[in-house]
C-alpha positions in Angstrom: 0.1 -0.2 -0.4 2.7 2.6 1.0 5.6 0.3 0.0 6.6 2.5 -3.0 6.7 5.6 -1.1 9.0 3.9 1.8 11.2 2.2 -0.4 12.0 5.6 -2.4 12.7 7.3 0.6 15.2 4.9 1.8 16.5 4.6 -1.4 17.0 8.4 -1.7 18.7 8.9 1.6 22.4 8.2 2.0 22.6 5.6 4.8 19.1 4.6 5.5 18.0 1.1 5.9 14.3 0.7 6.5 11.1 2.8 6.9 7.5 2.2 8.1 4.3 3.8 8.4 2.4 2.6 12.1 -0.4 3.7 14.0 0.5 4.7 17.5 -1.1 1.5 18.8 1.6 -0.6 17.0 0.3 -1.6 14.2 2.3 -1.5 11.2 0.7 -0.4 7.8 3.3 -1.0 5.7 7.3 -1.2 5.6 10.4 -1.2 3.3 14.0 -2.5 4.7 17.3 -3.1 2.8 18.5 -6.6 2.8 21.2 -5.7 4.8 19.2 -4.1 7.7 20.8 -5.1 10.7 17.3 -4.7 12.9 13.7 -5.3 12.3 11.9 -2.0 11.7 8.4 -2.9 13.1 10.2 -4.0 16.2 11.8 -0.6 16.2 8.5 1.1 15.3 6.3 -0.7 18.2 9.0 0.4 21.0 9.4 3.9 19.5 5.6 4.3 18.8 4.8 3.9 22.8 7.5 7.0 23.0 6.0 9.2 20.2 2.4 8.7 21.9 3.8 10.3 25.2 5.4 13.0 23.8 2.5 13.8 21.3 0.2 13.9 24.9 3.2 15.9 26.4 3.1 18.5 23.7 -0.6 18.8 24.0 -0.4 19.2 27.9 2.0 22.2 27.6 -0.1 23.9 24.9 2.9 23.6 22.4 0.2 22.4 19.7 0.5 19.1 18.1 4.3 17.1 18.0 5.5 16.8 14.2 8.7 15.3 14.2 11.3 13.6 16.7 14.5 12.3 16.0 16.3 9.5 18.1 20.1 9.2 18.0 21.3 5.7 19.6 24.9 4.6 19.0 23.9 2.6 16.0 20.8 3.8 15.0 19.4 6.9 14.2 15.6 7.3 14.0 13.6 10.0 12.4 9.8 9.9 13.1 7.2 12.3 11.5 3.6 12.3 12.8 1.2 12.0 9.9 -2.1 12.5 12.2 -2.9 12.3 15.5 -2.9 8.3 14.7 -0.2 7.6 12.2 3.5 8.2 12.0 6.1 7.2 9.6 9.8 6.4 10.6 13.0 6.1 8.7 16.1 4.4 10.2 19.8 5.4 9.3 22.9 4.3 10.2 25.1 7.1 12.2 26.3 9.4 9.7 23.5 8.9 7.1 22.0 11.9 5.5 19.6 13.0 8.2 18.5 16.2 6.6 17.8 14.4 3.5 15.7 12.2 5.6 13.8 14.8 7.4 13.1 16.5 3.9 11.6 13.5 2.5 9.5 12.4 5.2 8.0 16.0 5.4 7.4 16.1 1.7 6.0 12.5 1.1 3.9 12.9 4.0 0.8 14.4 2.1 0.9 11.3 -0.3 0.5 9.1 2.4 -2.1 11.1 4.4 -4.1 10.9 1.1 -3.7 7.2 1.0 -4.9 6.7 4.7 -8.1 8.8 3.9 
């Protein structure tokens, strides 16, 4: 359903290894991973989905508006997350040193296309 967009985001971002669209309850809608991905993107999405839900709630409680983007940097993994709606998000994982700026740009510019599919 979303695989063409997810593949394009991964293939167009230096250092990217996987991407997925998931709802905040941890249900993956679609994903794409390079064959050499060192982890399961669905497991990453489930674990970070819990964090994203908390961040979105905290932003609302602080009257900061809707959370839009979260970046998680770990020793061997960088995950960019863009909320598509109050219920769905897209995540892109990169190796450290990957082009996170390009990844953020692609997540932002491809989000409307994904939202249209979710409608």
